[in-house]
Wavefront OBJ file of the C-alpha trace (Angstrom):
o trace
v -128.995 -20.722 61.243
v -129.886 -16.481 60.912
v -127.479 -14.167 62.893
v -129.664 -12.874 66.392
v -131.284 -9.654 65.772
v -128.838 -7.013 67.069
v -130.824 -4.925 69.882
v -132.622 -1.896 69.251
v -132.165 1.468 70.869
v -134.396 3.325 72.001
v -135.484 6.681 70.335
v -134.337 8.906 74.118
v -131.524 7.358 74.153
v -128.704 9.301 73.767
v -125.996 8.747 70.780
v -122.443 7.090 72.339
v -119.922 9.703 71.697
v -116.482 8.801 70.414
v -114.127 8.335 72.844
v -110.678 9.590 70.851
v -110.133 12.574 67.912
v -109.420 9.998 65.534
v -113.114 8.632 65.736
v -115.060 11.571 65.680
v -116.866 12.571 62.470
v -119.369 14.927 61.024
v -122.163 12.601 62.141
v -120.218 12.271 65.648
v -118.747 15.649 66.723
v -117.019 16.047 69.767
v -118.619 19.237 72.178
v -116.537 22.645 72.544
v -116.333 21.702 76.210
v -115.807 18.024 75.430
v -112.296 19.383 73.239
v -111.148 22.280 75.824
v -111.402 19.341 78.768
v -109.341 17.074 76.987
v -107.043 19.771 76.155
v -107.207 21.161 80.176
v -106.225 17.368 80.830
v -103.298 17.437 77.687
v -101.756 20.633 78.755
v -101.921 19.263 82.873
v -99.660 16.647 82.199
v -97.202 19.363 80.548
v -94.095 19.628 83.062
v -92.548 22.665 83.701
v -90.214 24.389 81.374
v -87.471 27.164 81.326
v -89.027 30.096 78.307
v -86.360 33.139 77.299
v -88.735 35.588 75.496
v -88.863 39.554 75.048
v -90.345 41.387 77.500
v -93.456 43.554 75.366
v -96.437 44.524 77.814
v -96.549 44.369 81.528
v -99.553 44.727 83.404
v -99.239 45.759 87.224
v -102.634 47.212 88.618
v -102.111 48.191 92.005
v -102.921 45.780 94.585
v -103.280 42.659 92.705
v -101.373 39.628 93.755
v -100.533 38.856 90.463
v -98.663 40.678 87.093
v -100.001 39.956 83.507
v -97.019 39.531 81.047
v -96.633 39.496 78.076
v -93.820 36.818 76.396
v -92.577 37.341 72.628
v -89.912 35.229 71.099
v -87.549 37.497 69.778
v -87.789 36.367 66.023
v -90.850 36.281 65.510
v -94.829 37.693 66.329
v -95.928 34.839 68.218
v -96.290 36.029 72.186
v -97.660 33.828 75.404
v -99.207 35.540 78.313
v -97.165 35.040 81.747
v -99.081 35.272 84.861
v -96.180 36.408 87.852
v -97.053 36.285 91.827
v -96.188 38.991 93.816
v -93.471 37.236 95.749
v -91.643 36.122 91.972
v -91.693 39.885 91.200
v -90.163 40.559 94.189
v -87.154 38.497 93.585
v -86.702 39.944 90.569
v -86.172 43.426 92.378
v -82.574 42.271 93.365
v -81.692 41.425 89.905
v -83.307 44.508 88.452
v -83.822 47.493 90.720
v -86.540 49.089 88.193
v -88.558 45.653 87.985
v -90.051 44.193 84.138
v -89.964 46.876 81.251
v -90.436 46.930 77.322
v -88.391 44.820 75.654
v -86.301 43.146 78.604
v -84.902 39.500 77.701
v -85.637 37.018 80.678
v -86.400 33.507 80.933
v -88.892 32.099 82.961
v -90.229 28.974 84.933
v -93.197 28.708 84.020
v -95.795 25.855 83.569
v -98.344 26.149 81.081
v -102.240 26.424 81.734
v -105.469 26.614 79.831
v -108.201 27.987 80.337
v -110.998 26.088 78.491
v -113.763 28.627 79.777
v -111.721 31.604 77.040
v -109.646 28.836 74.770
v -106.656 30.326 76.004
v -103.389 28.978 77.088
v -100.765 31.227 78.958
v -98.017 30.764 81.624
v -98.011 30.283 85.315
v -94.066 31.400 86.412
v -92.834 30.901 89.635
v -89.161 31.923 89.100
v -88.120 35.128 86.591
v -84.406 35.623 85.853
v -82.790 38.457 82.771
v -80.749 37.156 80.531
v -77.558 39.488 81.447
v -75.204 41.188 78.779
v -72.289 38.584 78.821
v -74.804 36.233 78.234
v -76.339 37.807 75.153
v -72.853 38.916 74.059
v -72.101 35.287 74.083
v -74.692 34.104 72.192
v -74.059 36.781 69.313
v -70.188 35.488 69.121
v -71.859 32.076 68.733
v -74.025 33.300 66.253
v -71.692 35.181 63.976
v -69.464 31.864 64.131
v -72.017 29.667 62.585
v -72.965 32.901 59.613
v -69.535 33.252 58.819
v -69.315 29.540 58.507
v -71.426 30.284 56.134
v -70.536 32.353 54.041
v -72.570 35.156 54.847
v -69.950 37.667 55.612
v -67.224 37.040 53.440
v -66.028 39.822 51.024
v -66.961 38.004 47.519
v -71.163 38.744 47.750
v -70.409 42.136 48.499
v -72.518 44.652 46.212
v -70.427 47.900 45.022
v -72.174 50.838 45.836
v -73.821 52.670 42.916
v -71.673 56.269 42.045
v -74.943 58.012 41.754
v -77.788 56.596 42.925
v -81.578 57.755 41.327
v -83.420 56.712 44.716
v -81.424 56.496 48.187
v -83.304 54.347 50.378
v -83.406 54.925 53.959
v -84.522 52.246 57.160
v -84.885 54.557 60.158
v -86.687 55.361 63.454
v -89.473 57.857 63.483
v -88.562 61.466 63.073
v -84.848 60.181 64.561
v -81.869 61.930 64.712
v -80.228 59.534 62.334
v -83.060 60.109 60.060
v -82.448 63.789 59.807
v -78.502 63.102 59.896
v -78.427 60.439 57.018
v -81.151 63.144 55.015
v -79.424 66.521 55.020
v -75.839 65.936 55.200
v -76.394 63.758 52.035
v -78.869 66.735 50.952
v -75.334 68.843 51.638
v -73.303 66.786 49.708
v -75.795 66.338 46.196
v -78.911 68.500 46.544
v -80.644 66.552 43.972
v -80.493 62.934 45.684
v -84.056 61.498 46.095
v -85.308 59.425 48.951
v -87.781 56.456 50.269
v -87.970 56.662 53.824
v -89.421 53.865 55.769
v -89.758 54.666 59.390
v -89.959 51.553 61.947
v -89.129 50.370 64.978
v -85.719 50.234 66.133
v -85.063 49.053 69.387
v -87.998 46.456 71.273
v -90.086 43.191 69.611
v -91.304 44.622 66.866
v -87.560 46.023 65.052
v -87.203 42.792 63.331
v -90.071 42.780 61.601
v -90.776 45.803 60.739
v -87.021 46.557 59.730
v -87.329 43.013 57.963
v -90.564 44.445 55.709
v -89.229 47.749 55.019
v -86.220 45.887 53.563
v -88.133 43.820 51.304
v -90.036 46.660 50.470
v -87.664 49.212 49.406
v -85.931 45.937 47.501
v -88.726 45.534 45.419
v -88.581 49.114 44.228
v -86.722 49.217 41.252
v -85.551 52.840 41.280
v -83.774 52.475 44.741
v -80.803 52.090 43.850
v -78.705 51.619 48.013
v -80.330 51.149 50.951
v -79.321 52.505 53.910
v -80.274 51.270 57.549
v -79.754 54.043 60.339
v -80.152 53.851 64.097
v -78.536 56.297 67.001
v -76.112 55.142 69.709
v -77.398 52.827 71.979
v -77.459 50.001 75.609
v -76.241 46.615 73.811
v -79.623 45.971 74.738
v -81.549 48.396 72.957
v -78.968 46.936 69.120
v -79.497 43.504 70.052
v -82.980 43.473 67.437
v -79.905 44.295 64.558
v -77.542 41.043 65.326
v -80.694 39.180 64.980
v -80.573 36.223 63.133
v -83.486 36.118 60.823
v -82.328 40.685 60.634
v -78.891 40.027 59.454
v -80.781 36.462 56.972
v -82.641 39.293 55.398
v -80.045 41.485 54.904
v -78.378 39.041 53.155
v -81.470 37.701 51.087
v -81.667 41.296 48.798
v -80.057 42.421 45.607
v -80.197 46.574 46.519
v -76.502 46.997 47.932
v -76.772 47.410 51.959
v -75.333 50.487 54.193
v -75.676 49.650 57.991
v -74.981 52.801 59.948
v -76.414 51.523 63.391
v -74.962 53.738 67.037
v -71.469 54.576 66.774
v -67.916 53.645 66.232
v -67.395 51.584 68.650
v -70.936 49.803 68.303
v -70.629 46.446 66.034
v -74.128 45.004 65.497
v -73.850 41.802 62.759
v -75.903 43.389 60.581
v -72.162 45.509 60.184
v -70.998 42.288 59.042
v -73.581 40.931 56.614
v -73.728 44.604 54.971
v -72.327 45.238 51.452
v -70.662 48.575 53.410
v -71.013 49.298 56.879
v -70.567 53.054 57.756
v -68.886 54.124 61.025
v -72.481 56.689 61.873
v -75.369 57.984 59.822
v -73.391 61.124 58.846
v -70.702 58.512 57.095
v -73.419 56.796 56.148
v -74.585 59.604 54.039
v -70.580 60.545 52.671
v -70.257 57.035 51.076
v -73.887 56.837 49.340
v -73.460 60.114 47.564
v -70.673 61.954 46.055
v -69.614 65.562 47.242
v -70.996 67.869 43.958
v -68.664 70.227 45.232
v -65.593 67.929 44.888
v -66.629 66.396 42.057
v -67.342 70.535 40.141
v -63.437 70.557 41.777
v -62.904 67.545 40.607
v -64.033 67.823 37.289
v -62.334 71.411 36.772
v -58.903 70.248 37.648
v -59.317 67.529 34.453
v -59.885 69.998 32.474
v -57.262 72.013 33.291
v -54.838 68.845 33.643
v -56.707 68.705 29.802
v -55.712 71.712 28.204
v -52.012 72.359 30.106
v -51.295 68.244 28.238
v -52.904 69.221 24.307
v -50.798 72.765 25.077
v -47.768 71.444 25.759
v -48.496 68.919 22.811
v -49.126 71.971 20.675
v -45.818 72.892 21.527
v -44.064 69.796 20.731
v -45.582 69.652 17.214
v -44.696 73.341 16.428
v -41.501 73.071 17.156
v -40.381 70.024 15.786
v -42.483 71.723 11.863
v -39.824 74.193 12.986
v -36.700 71.893 13.622
v -37.491 69.755 10.314
v -38.108 73.486 8.214
v -34.626 74.659 9.657
v -33.483 71.402 8.368
v -30.906 72.560 4.740
v -33.051 69.755 2.986
v -36.091 71.489 3.490
v -34.922 74.600 3.213
v -33.671 74.407 -0.375
v -35.265 71.219 -1.554
v -34.257 71.173 -4.951
v -31.167 70.412 -3.455
v -32.136 66.871 -3.728
v -33.317 67.040 -7.240
v -30.202 68.513 -8.478
v -27.553 65.828 -7.660
v -29.698 63.251 -8.535
v -29.964 64.625 -12.130
v -26.641 65.161 -12.440
v -25.189 62.140 -11.546
v -28.058 60.902 -14.463
v -26.813 63.196 -17.039
v -23.072 61.964 -16.210
v -24.301 58.863 -16.866
v -26.476 59.569 -19.760
v -23.304 61.170 -22.122
v -20.935 58.180 -20.863
v -23.686 55.244 -21.952
v -24.158 57.466 -25.489
v -19.954 57.345 -25.970
v -19.890 54.358 -24.938
v -22.970 52.923 -27.800
v -21.345 55.590 -30.161
v -17.639 53.335 -29.856
v -19.453 50.550 -29.770
v -21.377 50.884 -32.839
v -18.081 52.522 -34.464
v -16.232 49.143 -33.628
v -19.061 46.488 -35.082
v -18.635 48.696 -38.319
v -15.500 48.547 -39.166
v -15.672 44.948 -38.219
v -18.601 44.615 -40.711
v -16.489 46.377 -43.386
v -13.849 44.056 -42.790
v -16.111 40.865 -42.639
v -17.679 42.552 -46.130
v -14.464 42.791 -47.679
v -13.376 39.264 -46.829
v -16.584 37.476 -48.196
v -16.489 39.532 -51.349
v -13.014 38.295 -51.784
v -14.036 34.826 -51.050
v -17.621 35.784 -53.011
v -17.999 33.011 -56.415
v -18.729 36.130 -58.072
v -15.776 38.337 -57.819
v -13.967 34.905 -59.134
v -16.557 35.745 -62.378
v -16.554 39.141 -62.783
v -12.431 38.298 -63.818
v -13.503 35.568 -66.600
v -14.455 32.602 -65.090
v -17.939 30.536 -66.065
v -19.262 27.978 -64.080
v -20.446 24.998 -66.793
v -23.616 22.587 -65.826
v -24.543 19.172 -68.270
v -28.285 19.861 -67.864
v -30.054 16.082 -68.126
v -32.757 14.496 -69.714
v -34.454 15.101 -66.471
v -33.877 18.612 -65.952
v -31.045 17.683 -63.341
v -27.930 19.606 -63.908
v -23.915 19.034 -62.613
v -20.918 21.069 -62.657
v -19.036 19.792 -65.871
v -15.337 19.815 -64.658
v -14.138 17.528 -67.238
v -14.575 17.449 -71.132
v -15.790 13.531 -70.858
v -18.799 14.968 -68.626
v -20.256 16.903 -71.592
v -19.996 14.577 -73.982
v -21.251 16.159 -77.446
v -24.210 16.669 -78.460
v -25.095 17.521 -74.307
v -26.984 20.919 -73.214
v -24.900 23.009 -70.909
v -26.100 26.369 -69.121
v -23.124 28.511 -68.374
v -23.205 30.300 -65.471
v -21.191 34.577 -66.218
v -21.212 36.952 -63.578
v -23.853 39.429 -64.735
v -26.042 36.402 -65.855
v -26.679 32.990 -67.637
v -26.522 30.962 -70.992
v -27.573 28.099 -72.637
v -25.345 26.270 -74.928
v -24.707 22.500 -76.642
v -21.508 21.190 -76.545
v -19.778 20.499 -80.503
l 1 2 3 4 5 6 7 8 9 10 11 12 13 14 15 16 17 18 19 20 21 22 23 24 25 26 27 28 29 30 31 32 33 34 35 36 37 38 39 40 41 42 43 44 45 46 47 48 49 50 51 52 53 54 55 56 57 58 59 60 61 62 63 64 65 66 67 68 69 70 71 72 73 74 75 76 77 78 79 80 81 82 83 84 85 86 87 88 89 90 91 92 93 94 95 96 97 98 99 100 101 102 103 104 105 106 107 108 109 110 111 112 113 114 115 116 117 118 119 120 121 122 123 124 125 126 127 128 129 130 131 132 133 134 135 136 137 138 139 140 141 142 143 144 145 146 147 148 149 150 151 152 153 154 155 156 157 158 159 160 161 162 163 164 165 166 167 168 169 170 171 172 173 174 175 176 177 178 179 180 181 182 183 184 185 186 187 188 189 190 191 192 193 194 195 196 197 198 199 200 201 202 203 204 205 206 207 208 209 210 211 212 213 214 215 216 217 218 219 220 221 222 223 224 225 226 227 228 229 230 231 232 233 234 235 236 237 238 239 240 241 242 243 244 245 246 247 248 249 250 251 252 253 254 255 256 257 258 259 260 261 262 263 264 265 266 267 268 269 270 271 272 273 274 275 276 277 278 279 280 281 282 283 284 285 286 287 288 289 290 291 292 293 294 295 296 297 298 299 300 301 302 303 304 305 306 307 308 309 310 311 312 313 314 315 316 317 318 319 320 321 322 323 324 325 326 327 328 329 330 331 332 333 334 335 336 337 338 339 340 341 342 343 344 345 346 347 348 349 350 351 352 353 354 355 356 357 358 359 360 361 362 363 364 365 366 367 368 369 370 371 372 373 374 375 376 377 378 379 380 381 382 383 384 385 386 387 388 389 390 391 392 393 394 395 396 397 398 399 400 401 402 403 404 405 406 407 408 409 410 411 412 413 414 415 416 417 418 419 420 421 422 423 424 425 426 427 428
């Protein structure tokens, strides 16, 4: 059984629009007005909420019933427009006599609104409250504890400053007194010092972003050996950017040593804790980053004088030592060292000669006695007195001494030994 034919759509019938965003496709898209209405409906369901930010723009036209304010995130460049009624703004004047001003930290109770025709999102506020100094200080104290626990303030991570930097990076306000203090005092101490200056906003909503970008830019320059972040004094609110978490982490991330010179001695933003060196004032920063050429020259002169005195004293000691050695008898008459041993050698040689002569004389007498004894006991002495030694010669040529006539029968060949020779005979 075949399936029934599907109903055919009339050419004039419009295509069915997808009911959800996930059903849309290139062939079946949503028109802009539909998407805008969907967003408007979604935003309309969002509840009222409390939002904190920093005021960067106030548009208060005389006679207008609504005041337009731009609220910016304190750590990023994100911002949203906020609309306030005159009634809300009048209540705010009870705690802020000067009204909303650029850079003020506020908390607003608002509901998001989407304007479909312009495709823009804004906040409609029914209450605005300033963030008090006490609350700001409490938040900074909490942030200080968190960053300290992470080790960002540890002394082990502090980098030493170079003795004489090739180039000093300087982050400061535009045409500020802090810049003049650092540059002028540094050049008074070391006239040849070079600077890479980055003039940025040092208060207000843009301060964190611009100071962080200047730090990264100077850190990327190979010849920059130290970076000074300088700003004059101000209120707690004015110095808040230098306690911002994003800026503190940016300082901790750079490889170049950083000197913090923010405000006066009593001011202590978190930047002072994360920096490698904290200077009490911009002038103090100039003193810390470069040496004083006059002090260095005085130090060199002092060291040269000390070295000269030390060398002269050493030479004088050695000269005195040589004079003392030369005054000793052994060096005044050096032959004395030889005369004594030479005389002793002469005496020993004479004793040796006499001992040897006596020994030879005694040996000669002993030899003579031995000669006389040998001569007296020699058989030749007996032969000289007329005796002879008779030996019988055998048939084999051997000879034996004849001690008895029986040893030499008649006809036996004899050999007779005399004192001065030998003769042969035959027994008769």
